C-alpha positions in Angstrom: 45.3 -4.5 -24.7 45.4 -8.4 -26.4 45.8 -9.4 -22.4 42.7 -8.3 -21.1 40.7 -10.4 -23.1 42.0 -13.0 -22.4 40.4 -13.5 -18.9 39.7 -16.1 -16.9 35.6 -16.2 -16.9 32.9 -19.0 -17.9 33.0 -22.5 -17.5 34.9 -24.8 -20.2 34.0 -28.4 -21.3 36.1 -30.5 -22.3 33.7 -32.5 -24.0 34.5 -36.3 -21.2 31.9 -36.8 -18.9 32.2 -39.0 -15.5 28.7 -41.1 -16.4 26.1 -41.0 -19.0 22.8 -40.7 -17.9 19.4 -41.3 -19.8 16.7 -38.2 -19.1 14.9 -39.3 -16.7 17.4 -40.6 -14.8 18.4 -37.5 -15.0 15.6 -36.2 -13.7 16.1 -37.8 -10.9 19.1 -37.2 -9.1 19.1 -34.1 -10.5 15.9 -31.7 -11.1 13.7 -33.7 -8.7 13.4 -32.1 -4.6 13.9 -35.0 -2.0 10.2 -35.6 0.2 12.3 -37.5 2.6 15.0 -39.5 3.1 15.4 -43.6 3.8 17.8 -44.3 5.9 19.8 -47.8 4.8 21.8 -50.7 6.9 25.8 -51.9 5.6 25.0 -54.7 3.6 21.6 -52.9 1.8 24.6 -50.0 0.4 26.6 -52.6 0.0 23.7 -54.2 -2.7 23.0 -50.8 -3.5 26.2 -50.5 -5.0 25.4 -52.9 -7.4 22.8 -51.4 -8.7 19.7 -53.4 -6.6 16.3 -52.4 -6.7 15.8 -51.6 -2.1 14.0 -54.2 -0.2 12.7 -53.6 3.0 14.7 -55.8 4.9 17.8 -53.0 4.4 16.1 -50.3 5.9 17.2 -49.2 9.6 14.7 -45.1 9.7 13.0 -43.2 7.4 12.9 -39.5 8.0 9.7 -37.5 6.3 6.4 -37.6 5.3 6.0 -38.7 1.5 3.8 -40.4 -0.5 3.6 -43.7 -2.7 5.7 -42.2 -6.1 7.8 -39.5 -4.3 11.9 -39.2 -4.6 13.4 -39.8 -1.6 17.1 -39.8 -0.7 18.7 -42.7 0.5 21.3 -42.6 3.1 23.9 -44.3 4.7 23.1 -44.7 8.8 26.1 -42.1 8.7 24.1 -39.7 6.5 25.9 -40.4 3.0 24.2 -39.8 0.4 24.1 -43.3 -1.9 20.9 -42.9 -4.3 17.7 -41.5 -5.0 14.5 -43.0 -6.4 11.0 -43.1 -6.5 9.4 -44.8 -3.8 6.9 -46.8 -4.5 5.5 -46.9 -0.7 4.6 -44.0 1.7 6.5 -43.5 4.5 4.3 -44.9 6.4 3.9 -47.5 5.3 7.8 -48.3 4.8 7.9 -47.4 8.4 6.1 -50.4 8.9 7.5 -52.9 7.0 11.3 -51.8 7.8 13.2 -54.2 8.2 10.9 -57.3 7.2 11.7 -59.7 4.4 9.3 -58.6 1.5 7.1 -61.8 1.9 5.9 -60.5 5.1 4.9 -56.4 3.5 0.7 -58.1 2.2 0.9 -59.9 6.8 1.6 -56.2 8.1 0.1 -53.0 5.2 -2.4 -56.1 4.2 -1.6 -55.6 0.7 1.2 -56.2 -1.3 1.9 -53.8 -4.7 5.0 -54.5 -5.1 8.3 -56.7 -3.3 10.6 -53.5 -3.5 10.2 -50.1 -1.7 12.3 -48.7 -4.3 13.1 -51.4 -7.7 16.3 -50.3 -9.6 14.9 -49.2 -12.0 13.2 -46.5 -10.4 17.1 -45.2 -8.9 20.2 -43.7 -9.9 23.0 -44.4 -7.6 25.3 -41.3 -6.7 28.2 -42.9 -4.4 29.7 -45.7 -6.4 32.8 -47.5 -4.2 
């Protein structure tokens, strides 16, 4: 009867975690539903692993339709999820300025509120290498 009382049920947490996150980062990473994807090149991927902001120069493609302020996935060209973040520009705008230097944003869009597509403070890197 004692053996039956010691069933392997439930989940055990040992109190150690791999990474501490602020509530906002946790919301971006795990509680928000991404509205689209931004595909980045290898150079941009390496930069993101150093927790830099996402600039238009490293973007090669945009998937889905989203507005500025939406949470989006940032993925490699191989489709690997790298990060999630809150975008400063809508998908149509990102499609127009992908691959260009930040000093070209205003010339193309006729306005520029931000140099970054996703600021580092609004992004959570999920895959660190």
